[in-house]
C-alpha positions in Angstrom: 218.3 49.2 10.7 217.3 48.4 14.2 220.0 45.8 14.6 222.6 48.3 13.4 221.4 50.9 15.8 221.3 48.4 18.6 224.9 47.3 17.7 226.1 50.9 17.6 224.5 51.6 20.9 226.2 48.5 22.4 229.6 49.6 21.0 229.1 53.1 22.4 228.2 51.8 25.9 231.1 49.3 25.7 233.5 52.2 24.8 232.2 54.4 27.6 232.5 51.6 30.1 235.9 50.7 29.0 237.0 54.3 29.3 235.5 54.6 32.8 237.2 51.3 33.9 240.5 52.6 32.5 240.2 55.9 34.4 239.2 54.0 37.6 242.2 51.7 37.2 244.5 54.6 36.7 243.2 56.3 39.8 243.5 53.1 41.8 247.1 52.7 40.7 247.8 56.4 41.7 246.3 55.8 45.1 248.3 52.6 45.5 251.6 54.3 44.5 250.9 57.2 46.8 250.1 54.9 49.7 253.3 52.8 49.2 255.4 56.0 48.9 253.9 57.4 52.1 254.6 54.2 54.0 258.1 54.0 52.7 258.8 57.7 53.5 257.3 57.2 57.0 259.7 54.2 57.5 262.6 56.3 56.3 261.8 59.1 58.8 261.6 56.6 61.6 264.9 55.1 60.5 266.6 58.5 60.3 265.3 59.3 63.8 266.8 56.0 65.1 270.1 56.9 63.5 270.1 60.2 65.3 269.3 58.4 68.5 272.3 56.1 67.9 274.8 58.9 67.9 274.0 59.5 71.6 274.7 55.9 72.6 278.2 56.9 73.9 276.4 59.0 76.6 277.7 62.4 75.3 276.5 64.6 72.6 279.0 64.6 69.8 280.0 67.9 68.2 277.8 68.9 65.3 280.7 68.6 62.9 281.3 64.9 63.7 280.9 62.8 60.5 278.2 60.6 62.1 276.2 63.6 63.1 276.5 65.2 59.6 275.4 61.9 58.0 272.5 61.4 60.4 271.2 64.9 60.0 271.6 64.8 56.2 269.6 61.5 56.2 267.0 63.1 58.5 266.6 66.1 56.2 266.2 63.9 53.1 263.7 61.6 54.9 261.6 64.6 56.0 261.5 66.0 52.5 260.5 62.6 51.1 257.8 62.4 53.8 256.4 65.8 53.1 256.2 65.1 49.3 254.7 61.6 49.9 252.2 63.0 52.5 251.0 65.7 50.2 250.6 63.3 47.3 248.7 60.9 49.4 246.4 63.7 50.7 245.6 64.6 47.1 244.8 61.2 45.7 243.2 59.8 48.8 241.5 62.9 50.0 238.3 61.2 51.2 239.7 58.9 53.9 239.4 60.7 57.2 241.0 57.9 59.2 244.0 57.9 57.0 244.3 61.7 57.5 244.1 61.1 61.2 246.9 58.5 61.1 249.1 60.9 59.0 248.3 63.7 61.6 249.3 61.3 64.4 252.7 60.6 62.7 253.2 64.3 62.1 252.6 65.1 65.8 255.1 62.5 66.9 257.6 63.7 64.4 257.1 67.2 65.7 257.8 66.1 69.2 261.0 64.4 68.1 262.0 67.6 66.2 261.9 69.6 69.3 264.7 67.8 71.0 266.7 67.4 67.8 266.4 71.2 67.3 267.6 71.7 70.9 270.6 69.5 70.1 271.3 71.6 67.0 271.3 74.8 69.2 273.4 73.4 72.0 275.7 71.1 70.2 278.1 69.2 72.4 276.5 70.8 75.5 273.2 69.1 74.8 272.2 66.5 77.5 270.5 63.6 75.8 269.8 62.0 79.3 267.2 64.8 79.8 265.2 63.6 76.8 266.0 59.9 76.6 262.7 58.7 78.2 260.7 61.2 76.2 262.4 60.1 73.0 261.5 56.5 73.7 257.9 57.4 74.0 258.1 59.5 70.8 259.7 56.6 69.0 256.9 54.3 70.2 254.3 56.8 69.0 256.0 57.2 65.6 256.0 53.4 65.2 252.4 53.1 66.3 251.4 55.9 63.9 253.3 54.2 61.1 251.4 50.9 61.8 248.2 52.9 61.7 249.1 54.4 58.3 249.9 50.9 57.0 246.6 49.5 58.3 244.6 52.4 56.8 246.4 51.9 53.4 245.6 48.2 53.5 242.0 48.9 54.2 241.8 51.4 51.3 243.5 49.0 49.0 241.0 46.3 49.9 238.1 48.7 49.3 239.5 49.6 45.9 239.9 45.9 45.0 236.4 45.0 46.4 234.8 47.7 44.2 236.5 46.5 41.1 235.6 42.9 41.9 231.9 43.8 42.4 231.8 45.5 39.0 233.6 42.6 37.4 231.2 40.1 38.9 228.2 42.1 38.0 229.2 42.2 34.4 230.4 38.6 34.2 227.1 37.4 35.8 225.1 39.4 33.2 227.2 37.9 30.4 226.7 34.4 31.8 222.9 35.0 32.0 222.8 36.0 28.3 
């Protein structure tokens, strides 16, 4: 009777631990997917910004109806939507990482600065003078890149923390099994 009770208890504990590990693994996978999506969206926003910058390389502001402008602005809108969704998802599944939140905030601030001159271009059209914001845009672009790198670094740190936790649990149980 005692052996059966002990066996039942062992199966129960094993079932509970298996369930907890499965839940932990699922959340880790969600965090990983959210981190990858946020970095990808961040890169897409940066790329869209570079594409808008490229339309001014002729020295003049092209009309808003120019095909290049329409494509660049469409790409920008899609990238910003993707960034907002990815950012929200990341903030939900990795809500406890303050430094990651700061990196996201840093990218948002830089994007907001870029949005000001793009909005000005949308208001003025071909009368917009990019030469007035060229130096500022370069600084914004550098800040966006630095913020993107910070987001990547924070995601890497979080990924290593998740993997380290799982490895400690695995080693703890494998050591106990080896001792038995």
